[in-house]
C-alpha positions in Angstrom: 106.7 82.1 80.9 108.5 85.1 82.4 110.6 84.8 85.5 110.7 87.9 87.8 113.7 89.0 89.8 112.1 87.7 92.9 111.6 84.2 91.4 107.9 84.4 90.9 106.5 83.1 87.6 103.3 84.0 85.8 101.9 83.9 82.3 101.6 87.4 80.8 98.7 87.8 78.4 97.2 90.9 77.0 93.8 92.1 78.2 91.2 91.1 75.6 89.6 94.0 73.8 89.9 96.5 76.6 91.8 99.8 76.5 93.4 100.9 79.7 92.8 104.6 79.9 95.0 107.1 81.9 93.1 107.5 85.2 92.2 111.0 86.4 94.0 111.4 89.7 91.6 112.7 92.3 92.4 114.4 95.6 89.4 113.4 97.7 88.2 110.0 99.0 84.9 108.3 98.7 83.8 105.5 100.9 82.4 102.3 99.7 81.2 99.2 101.5 81.4 95.5 100.7 77.6 95.4 100.1 77.5 98.6 98.0 75.9 98.3 94.5 78.2 101.1 93.4 75.5 103.0 91.6 77.0 106.4 92.5 79.8 107.3 90.1 81.6 109.0 92.9 82.1 105.6 94.5 83.9 104.1 91.6 87.5 104.0 90.4 88.1 106.7 87.8 89.3 104.2 85.2 90.5 100.6 84.7 93.8 100.0 86.5 96.5 98.5 84.4 98.0 96.7 87.4 97.3 96.3 91.1 100.0 96.7 93.9 99.2 95.1 97.2 100.6 95.9 100.6 101.1 92.7 102.6 100.7 93.0 106.4 97.2 94.0 107.4 96.1 94.1 103.8 96.7 90.7 102.2 97.4 88.8 105.5 95.8 89.4 108.8 99.1 89.9 110.5 99.0 93.3 112.1 97.0 92.1 115.0 99.6 89.3 115.6 102.4 91.8 115.5 100.5 93.9 118.0 99.9 90.9 120.3 103.6 89.7 120.0 105.0 93.2 120.8 102.9 93.4 123.9 104.3 90.1 125.1 107.8 91.1 124.3 107.5 94.4 126.1 106.2 92.6 129.2 109.1 90.2 129.2 111.5 93.2 129.0 109.7 95.0 131.8 108.5 97.9 129.6 105.1 99.3 128.9 103.9 99.1 125.3 100.6 100.9 124.3 98.5 100.2 121.2 99.0 103.9 120.3 102.8 103.5 120.1 102.6 100.3 118.1 100.1 101.7 115.7 102.5 104.6 114.9 104.8 101.9 113.6 102.3 100.4 111.1 103.6 100.2 107.6 107.0 101.6 108.5 110.4 100.1 107.9 112.5 98.9 110.8 115.0 101.8 110.6 112.1 104.2 111.3 110.5 102.1 113.9 113.8 101.7 115.7 114.1 105.5 116.0 110.6 105.7 117.2 111.2 103.2 120.0 114.4 104.8 121.1 112.8 108.2 121.2 110.0 106.7 123.4 112.1 104.5 125.7 115.4 106.3 125.7 118.9 105.6 124.2 119.6 102.8 126.7 116.6 100.7 125.5 117.9 97.4 124.0 116.1 97.9 120.8 117.7 95.1 118.7 117.3 92.6 121.5 113.7 93.7 121.9 113.0 93.3 118.1 114.4 89.7 118.3 112.1 88.8 121.0 109.1 90.5 119.3 109.8 88.6 116.0 110.2 85.3 117.9 106.8 85.7 119.4 105.3 86.8 116.1 106.8 83.7 114.4 105.3 81.5 117.0 101.8 83.0 116.5 102.0 83.1 112.8 102.9 79.4 112.6 99.3 78.5 113.5 97.3 81.8 113.0 98.5 83.2 109.7 95.2 84.1 108.0 94.3 85.8 104.8 92.2 89.0 104.9 88.6 88.5 103.8 88.1 88.7 100.0 91.8 88.1 99.1 91.3 84.9 97.1 88.2 86.2 95.4 90.1 89.4 94.4 93.1 87.4 93.0 90.7 85.2 91.1 89.1 88.3 89.5 92.6 89.7 88.6 93.4 86.4 87.0 90.1 86.4 85.0 90.7 89.9 83.6 94.4 89.4 83.4 95.7 92.3 85.5 99.3 92.0 86.6 100.0 92.5 90.3 102.8 93.1 92.8 103.5 93.2 96.5 105.1 96.3 98.0 105.9 95.7 101.7 108.2 96.8 104.5 108.7 93.2 105.4 111.7 91.1 104.5 111.7 89.0 101.3 112.0 85.8 103.4 108.9 86.8 105.4 107.0 87.5 102.1 107.9 84.1 100.7 107.0 82.4 104.0 103.6 84.0 104.0 102.8 83.4 100.4 103.9 79.8 100.5 101.7 79.1 103.6 98.6 79.9 101.4 100.1 78.7 98.1 100.1 82.2 96.7 103.6 82.6 95.4 102.8 82.1 91.7 99.9 84.6 91.9 102.1 87.7 92.0 104.3 89.0 89.2 106.7 90.9 91.4 107.7 91.4 95.0 109.2 94.6 96.4 110.4 94.1 100.0 112.7 95.4 102.6 116.2 96.1 101.2 114.9 96.7 97.6 114.5 100.4 98.0 116.6 103.3 99.4 113.8 104.8 101.4 110.8 102.9 102.8 107.2 104.0 103.3 105.9 106.7 103.7 108.3 107.7 100.8 107.2 106.7 97.3 110.2 104.4 96.6 108.5 101.0 97.3 105.5 101.7 95.0 107.7 103.3 92.3 109.8 100.2 92.2 106.8 98.0 92.1 105.5 99.9 89.1 108.9 99.7 87.4 109.1 95.9 87.9 105.6 95.5 86.5 106.4 97.7 83.6 103.5 100.0 84.2 103.4 103.7 84.7 102.5 104.5 88.3 99.4 106.5 87.6 97.9 103.5 85.9 98.4 101.4 89.1 95.9 100.8 91.8 97.6 100.5 95.2 95.9 98.7 98.1 96.9 99.8 101.6 95.8 99.6 105.2 98.2 101.9 107.0 98.8 105.7 107.0 102.5 105.2 106.0 101.4 103.0 103.1 98.7 105.4 101.9 101.2 108.3 101.9 103.7 106.2 100.0 101.3 105.0 97.2 99.9 108.6 96.9 103.4 110.1 96.6 104.1 107.6 93.9 101.1 109.0 92.0 99.0 105.8 92.0 95.3 105.5 92.6 94.9 104.4 96.2 92.3 102.2 97.8 92.6 102.1 101.5 91.2 99.1 103.5 91.7 100.2 107.1 92.8 97.4 109.5 93.8 98.4 113.0 93.6 102.2 112.5 90.6 104.0 111.0 91.2 106.6 108.4 91.4 110.3 109.2 90.2 113.2 107.1 93.9 113.9 106.2 94.5 110.4 105.0 91.2 110.2 103.2 92.3 113.2 101.1 95.1 111.1 99.7 92.9 108.2 98.7 90.8 107.4 95.7 88.5 105.2 97.7 88.3 103.8 101.3 86.5 100.4 101.5 85.7 97.9 104.2 87.5 94.9 102.8 89.0 93.2 99.7 85.5 92.0 98.6 84.7 95.8 98.1 88.0 96.3 96.1 86.9 93.5 93.9 83.5 95.1 93.4 85.2 98.4 92.4 87.4 96.7 89.9 84.5 94.7 88.4 82.4 97.8 88.2 85.0 99.8 86.4 85.8 96.9 84.1 82.1 96.4 83.1 82.0 100.2 82.4 84.8 99.7 79.9 
């Protein structure tokens, strides 16, 4: 039993009889749906990933909508207007970047740290009873267990938040590594979080499949040289973001289908 730096434990076993080939990185994105039979080769992953790296908020957990609801309540309490457009520019970003964004929008006199405390207090209250997994999360993890693919989380959230969310759904033991706020010098959209996840997994970045819902996250995973599957949450993909993806899919059920299809191809 190997213990990771983050305290997670998992059995590490070789993949039986399968060779993990170097994927051909592609610069365009193809769209698949949960119900797709994946008959078109262009709608498949280029090769079997050696590891999978998950974003957390909006990808593994349905939390971005809670963060949006909470920030609207906090803004009202502070007497400020908050728009969905402003909030969604913050998706996937680290607090240092989002703090600058808020100060640019509201002015240098805006009590940004107090505002963040209020925002997180409302989020915590909501998450206490409404923390839900995204559709297909358990089925995808079950499949990764079955084919023995290691996996990590690379997130802009704090380690305490990651541990809380995983514990709430008994998922802590299902990840080999966690990369969270404070583990890297520069956060998303820089490559650092995903490069560190690959390092902790002991897998070269081009052999990893990154799962992301945000623009900042897609840019980060792409910069790290990973295959990228985007599962849009609050914000639909653009042509520019699609160009950075390997695939764009509707949900984690579709990600599972893609992995199963490439696995069956061998």
